[in-house]
C-alpha positions as CSV (number, residue, x, y, z in Angstrom):
1,M,112.7,132.6,172.2
2,N,110.4,134.1,174.4
3,F,108.9,131.5,176.9
4,S,106.9,132.2,179.8
5,Y,107.3,131.4,183.5
6,W,104.9,128.5,182.7
7,E,106.2,127.1,180.0
8,T,109.7,127.0,181.5
9,K,108.6,126.1,184.7
10,T,106.6,123.1,182.7
11,W,108.6,121.7,180.5
12,F,112.2,123.2,180.9
13,S,113.0,122.8,184.6
14,N,114.0,120.0,187.0
15,I,114.6,117.6,184.0
16,D,116.0,114.2,184.9
17,F,116.4,112.7,181.8
18,C,116.9,114.4,178.4
19,I,116.9,112.3,175.6
20,V,118.0,113.8,172.0
21,G,115.9,112.1,169.2
22,S,112.5,110.8,169.2
23,G,112.9,107.6,166.7
24,I,112.3,103.7,167.7
25,T,115.6,103.9,170.0
26,G,114.6,107.2,171.7
27,L,111.2,106.6,172.4
28,N,112.0,102.8,173.8
29,C,114.6,104.4,176.2
30,A,112.1,106.8,177.4
31,L,109.7,104.0,177.8
32,D,112.0,101.6,180.0
33,L,113.5,104.8,182.0
34,K,109.6,105.6,183.0
35,T,109.3,102.2,184.1
36,R,112.5,102.0,186.2
37,F,112.0,105.7,187.1
38,P,108.4,106.4,187.5
39,K,108.5,109.7,189.5
40,S,111.2,110.9,186.8
41,K,110.9,113.7,184.5
42,I,111.7,112.8,181.1
43,L,111.8,115.5,177.6
44,I,112.5,114.1,174.5
45,L,113.8,116.4,172.0
46,E,112.9,116.4,168.1
47,R,114.6,118.3,165.3
48,G,112.1,117.5,162.8
49,I,107.9,117.8,162.8
50,L,108.2,113.9,162.6
51,P,111.1,111.7,163.6
52,N,113.7,113.4,161.3
53,G,116.3,109.8,160.6
54,A,115.1,106.7,159.5
55,S,112.4,105.4,161.9
56,T,109.5,107.0,159.9
57,K,111.1,106.7,156.8
58,N,112.1,103.1,156.1
59,A,110.6,100.4,154.3
60,G,109.1,98.5,157.0
61,F,111.4,95.3,156.8
62,A,111.1,93.1,159.8
63,C,114.1,91.4,159.0
64,F,118.1,90.5,160.1
65,G,119.8,89.6,157.3
66,S,119.8,88.1,154.1
67,V,122.3,85.5,153.1
68,S,124.7,87.5,150.8
69,E,124.7,90.1,153.9
70,I,125.6,87.3,156.6
71,L,128.0,85.9,154.5
72,D,129.6,89.4,154.1
73,D,129.5,90.4,157.9
74,L,131.5,87.0,158.6
75,N,134.4,88.5,156.2
76,S,134.7,91.3,158.8
77,H,133.3,89.6,162.2
78,S,133.6,86.5,164.1
79,E,131.3,84.0,163.7
80,E,130.3,84.5,167.5
81,E,129.8,88.4,166.6
82,V,127.9,87.6,163.6
83,L,125.4,85.1,165.7
84,Q,124.8,88.0,168.2
85,L,124.2,90.5,165.7
86,V,121.3,88.2,164.6
87,Q,120.0,87.3,168.0
88,K,119.7,91.5,168.8
89,R,118.1,91.8,165.7
90,L,115.8,88.9,166.6
91,K,115.3,89.6,170.4
92,G,114.5,93.5,169.1
93,L,112.0,92.4,166.7
94,K,110.0,90.4,169.3
95,L,110.3,93.1,172.0
96,L,108.9,95.5,169.4
97,R,105.9,93.2,168.6
98,K,105.4,92.3,172.4
99,N,105.6,96.2,173.1
100,L,102.9,97.4,170.6
101,G,101.4,94.2,169.3
102,D,101.3,92.7,165.6
103,Q,97.9,94.2,164.8
104,N,98.7,97.7,166.0
105,I,102.0,97.4,163.5
106,R,100.2,95.2,160.8
107,Y,102.6,92.6,161.1
108,K,103.1,90.2,158.4
109,E,105.3,87.2,158.3
110,Y,105.4,86.4,154.4
111,G,108.5,85.7,154.3
112,G,111.9,87.6,152.8
113,Y,113.6,86.8,149.6
114,E,117.0,87.2,148.0
115,L,117.2,87.9,143.8
116,F,120.6,87.4,142.1
117,V,120.9,89.3,138.8
118,N,122.1,87.3,135.6
119,E,125.5,88.5,136.4
120,D,125.6,87.4,139.9
121,I,125.8,83.6,139.1
122,T,129.1,83.2,141.2
123,L,127.7,85.4,144.4
124,F,124.5,83.2,144.0
125,E,126.4,79.6,144.0
126,E,128.7,80.9,147.1
127,C,125.4,81.7,148.8
128,R,123.5,78.6,148.1
129,S,126.8,76.1,148.8
130,A,126.8,77.9,152.2
131,L,123.1,77.5,153.1
132,P,123.8,74.3,155.1
133,Q,126.6,75.9,157.0
134,L,124.3,79.0,157.7
135,N,121.2,76.9,158.6
136,K,123.2,74.7,161.0
137,M,124.8,78.1,162.9
138,L,121.3,79.8,163.1
139,K,119.7,76.4,164.1
140,P,119.6,77.2,167.6
141,I,118.6,80.8,167.7
142,F,115.1,79.9,165.6
143,G,114.4,76.3,165.9
144,D,114.5,75.4,162.4
145,A,116.2,75.8,158.8
146,V,116.3,79.8,158.1
147,F,117.1,79.5,154.5
148,S,116.0,77.4,151.6
149,V,116.0,77.9,147.5
150,Q,113.0,78.1,146.0
151,K,112.0,78.9,142.2
152,D,111.0,82.7,141.0
153,S,107.0,82.7,140.8
154,F,106.7,86.4,140.8
155,G,107.5,86.7,137.0
156,F,110.9,89.1,137.6
157,K,113.1,89.7,134.9
158,N,116.8,89.4,134.3
159,I,117.3,88.0,137.5
160,Q,118.3,84.2,138.3
161,K,115.3,81.8,138.2
162,K,116.1,80.5,142.1
163,L,115.7,82.7,144.8
164,I,116.6,82.2,148.3
165,F,113.6,82.2,150.8
166,N,114.0,83.0,154.7
167,Q,110.5,82.0,156.2
168,F,111.0,83.9,159.1
169,E,111.3,87.5,157.7
170,G,108.4,89.8,158.0
171,Q,107.0,93.0,157.3
172,L,105.0,96.0,159.1
173,N,103.8,99.4,158.7
174,T,105.9,101.8,159.7
175,G,103.4,104.5,160.1
176,K,101.1,102.4,162.0
177,M,104.2,101.8,164.3
178,M,105.6,105.1,165.3
179,E,102.0,105.8,165.7
180,A,101.3,103.4,168.4
181,L,104.9,104.1,169.7
182,L,104.4,107.7,170.2
183,H,100.5,107.2,171.5
184,K,102.4,104.7,174.3
185,V,104.9,107.3,175.3
186,Q,102.7,110.2,175.5
187,K,100.4,108.1,177.8
188,S,103.0,107.3,180.4
189,G,103.7,111.2,180.7
190,I,106.8,111.6,178.9
191,K,106.9,115.0,177.1
192,I,108.1,115.2,173.8
193,L,108.9,118.6,172.0
194,N,109.3,119.0,168.1
195,N,111.1,121.1,165.9
196,I,113.9,121.7,168.4
197,T,117.5,121.0,167.3
198,V,120.2,120.1,169.9
199,E,123.4,122.1,168.4
200,G,125.7,121.3,171.5
201,F,125.9,120.2,175.7
202,V,128.4,121.1,178.2
203,E,128.9,118.9,180.9
204,T,128.7,120.4,184.4
205,K,129.6,118.6,188.0
206,N,125.8,117.0,188.6
207,S,124.1,118.0,185.0
208,V,124.3,118.7,181.6
209,K,123.5,122.0,180.3
210,I,121.9,121.4,176.6
211,K,122.2,124.1,173.9
212,T,119.4,124.2,171.3
213,D,118.3,126.3,168.6
214,K,115.6,127.7,170.7
215,L,117.1,128.0,174.3
216,D,119.5,126.4,176.6
217,F,118.5,124.6,179.6
218,S,120.1,121.7,181.8
219,A,119.2,117.9,182.6
220,N,120.6,115.3,184.9
221,K,121.7,113.1,182.5
222,L,121.4,113.6,178.7
223,L,121.0,110.7,176.5
224,I,121.8,110.7,172.4
225,A,119.5,108.5,170.4
226,T,119.6,110.6,167.0
227,N,121.8,107.6,164.9
228,G,122.7,109.0,161.5
229,F,123.0,112.4,163.1
230,S,125.1,111.4,166.0
231,E,128.2,112.5,164.5
232,K,127.3,116.2,164.8
233,L,127.0,115.8,168.6
234,G,130.6,114.3,168.6
235,I,130.0,110.8,168.5
236,A,133.0,109.6,165.6
237,Q,132.0,106.3,165.5
238,V,128.7,106.9,163.3
239,K,128.8,108.1,159.5
240,P,125.2,109.6,158.1
241,A,123.6,106.9,155.0
242,R,121.3,108.4,153.0
243,A,118.5,105.7,152.0
244,Q,116.3,107.0,149.3
245,V,113.3,105.2,148.6
246,L,109.7,105.7,146.0
247,I,106.6,104.1,146.3
248,T,104.0,103.3,143.2
249,K,100.6,104.2,142.9
250,P,98.2,101.1,143.6
251,I,98.7,98.2,140.9
252,K,95.4,96.2,140.2
253,N,96.0,92.5,141.0
254,L,99.3,93.0,142.6
255,E,100.5,89.3,143.5
256,I,103.8,90.2,144.8
257,K,103.8,89.5,148.5
258,G,106.8,89.7,151.1
259,T,110.3,91.5,151.4
260,F,112.6,91.4,148.6
261,H,116.8,91.8,148.9
262,L,118.5,92.6,145.5
263,D,122.4,93.1,145.1
264,K,123.6,92.1,148.8
265,G,120.6,93.9,150.0
266,Y,121.6,97.1,148.8
267,Y,118.1,97.4,146.8
268,Y,115.1,96.4,148.6
269,F,111.3,96.2,148.1
270,R,108.2,95.1,149.3
271,N,104.3,94.8,148.9
272,I,101.9,97.7,150.5
273,D,98.4,98.7,149.9
274,D,98.4,97.0,146.7
275,R,101.8,99.2,145.8
276,I,105.5,98.5,145.3
277,L,107.8,100.0,147.6
278,F,111.2,100.1,146.3
279,G,114.5,101.8,147.9
280,G,118.2,101.7,148.0
281,G,120.8,102.3,145.4
282,R,123.6,103.9,148.0
283,N,126.1,101.5,146.6
284,L,126.0,103.4,143.5
285,D,127.6,106.7,145.1
286,F,128.7,105.9,148.7
287,K,130.2,109.3,148.9
288,T,127.4,111.8,147.9
289,E,125.0,109.3,150.4
290,E,127.0,109.9,153.0
291,T,125.2,112.9,154.4
292,T,122.2,114.1,156.5
293,E,121.0,116.0,153.6
294,I,117.1,114.7,153.1
295,A,116.9,114.8,149.1
296,Q,117.1,112.5,146.1
297,T,119.6,112.4,143.4
298,K,119.0,111.9,140.0
299,L,121.1,109.1,139.6
300,I,119.6,106.9,142.1
301,Q,115.7,107.6,141.5
302,Q,116.5,107.0,137.8
303,K,118.0,103.4,138.9
304,L,115.2,102.4,141.0
305,E,112.9,103.5,138.6
306,K,114.9,101.0,135.5
307,L,114.7,98.1,138.2
308,L,111.1,98.4,138.3
309,K,110.5,98.5,134.5
310,T,113.3,95.7,134.2
311,T,113.0,93.4,136.6
312,I,110.5,93.7,139.3
313,L,107.3,95.0,137.4
314,P,108.4,94.0,133.9
315,E,104.9,93.4,132.7
316,T,103.0,95.8,134.4
317,A,102.4,99.5,134.0
318,F,102.9,101.5,137.0
319,E,103.2,104.9,138.2
320,I,105.4,106.6,140.8
321,D,103.2,108.2,143.7
322,E,106.0,109.4,146.2
323,R,109.4,109.8,146.8
324,W,111.8,110.3,150.0
325,S,114.8,109.8,151.9
326,G,115.9,109.1,155.4
327,I,119.2,109.1,157.3
328,M,120.6,106.0,158.7
329,G,123.7,105.4,160.9
330,V,126.4,103.1,159.9
331,G,129.9,102.6,160.6
332,K,133.2,100.1,160.3
333,Q,131.3,97.5,162.7
334,K,127.8,96.5,162.4
335,N,127.4,96.6,166.4
336,P,125.5,99.5,167.9
337,V,127.4,102.0,169.7
338,V,125.6,101.8,173.4
339,K,128.1,103.5,175.8
340,Q,128.3,106.1,178.5
341,I,130.1,109.0,176.9
342,S,130.9,110.5,180.3
343,D,129.4,111.3,183.8
344,N,126.1,112.3,182.7
345,V,125.7,111.8,178.8
346,F,125.2,108.6,177.1
347,C,124.5,107.2,173.7
348,G,122.4,104.3,171.5
349,V,123.4,104.8,167.7
350,R,124.8,103.0,164.6
351,L,121.9,101.0,164.1
352,G,123.3,100.4,160.5
353,G,120.1,100.0,158.6
354,M,118.4,97.6,161.0
355,G,116.5,100.4,163.0
356,V,113.5,98.4,162.8
357,A,114.7,95.3,164.0
358,I,117.3,96.2,166.9
359,G,115.7,99.8,167.9
360,S,113.7,98.8,170.2
361,L,116.3,96.7,171.9
362,V,119.1,99.3,171.6
363,G,116.3,101.8,173.4
364,K,116.4,99.6,176.4
365,E,120.0,98.8,176.6
366,L,120.7,102.5,176.8
367,S,118.4,103.3,179.5
368,E,120.0,100.7,181.0
369,L,123.1,102.5,181.6
370,I,121.4,104.4,183.9
371,K,121.8,103.0,187.3
């Protein structure tokens, strides 16, 4: 592209920190860097018109893991590692709320519920019997019992009549959250450029040459916060995982309030603006959903609609208003990858579908790698 002298000097010269990705992690990293290095020049690059991964496309769950998810984590992680994961998610949520304010992100603590289909009797019994152990394990973090068993008062169908309730789970408005975060970043003097894709980079002795689809330029430090897209920049510990979502048109007298998990968290839904937002189904076809293509598939969308009709809204007429998808970053382990890659390149990725919870903390930790 043909850039002027003014454009080159203002946007692409003397850059101290270049951050790839303007999602929750990248923006929080930039804010922390600006606080610690107030005279620094920071440039954030974003491949989309809006953050193009999951930060503006998630379901807005302020959660830290359902019972079945935590039990699943305990099968592949030590108890200490699982506790650290929960603590990080809780710490990240507190940081997000502190930085932006509950009113600005429309935070509501209605609590969260885990549902079990009729065929999952064994799973429900396993989860219910584990409640004393989990509550004891988590009490030092929360100061109270987290989980309890409640009757289904929502009129769901084709599920077991008892749900597991999490009193500390909340929800927020993803759009308002990102709007507030972007406003705070721009107000601090940090520059954001959209519609520019980083294709690669080469490290020199004291800087990093960054190759994009628009131009090449250099920065003193490069920080990668692209999560599900980071494999394209050579970070092998992260695989993309597409999450498909739909939302209904407004429903009169909708009494469902809260965040809801089904089938080990592979399905999730919530209320928002008198609508039901419903997403998930990646477990129907893991291989196809291991992609950075932002699209929907007939298989998953039909399953979401079927569950709406047969389980979530069985006695209620509804229409689908919108459908979309976002790209998460996952791996064999749940811990985020926050590390120094080389002398001048760093990354904060692999948020494991918990970006709302841990994105703020991972961004801060990524910034703190810079001494």
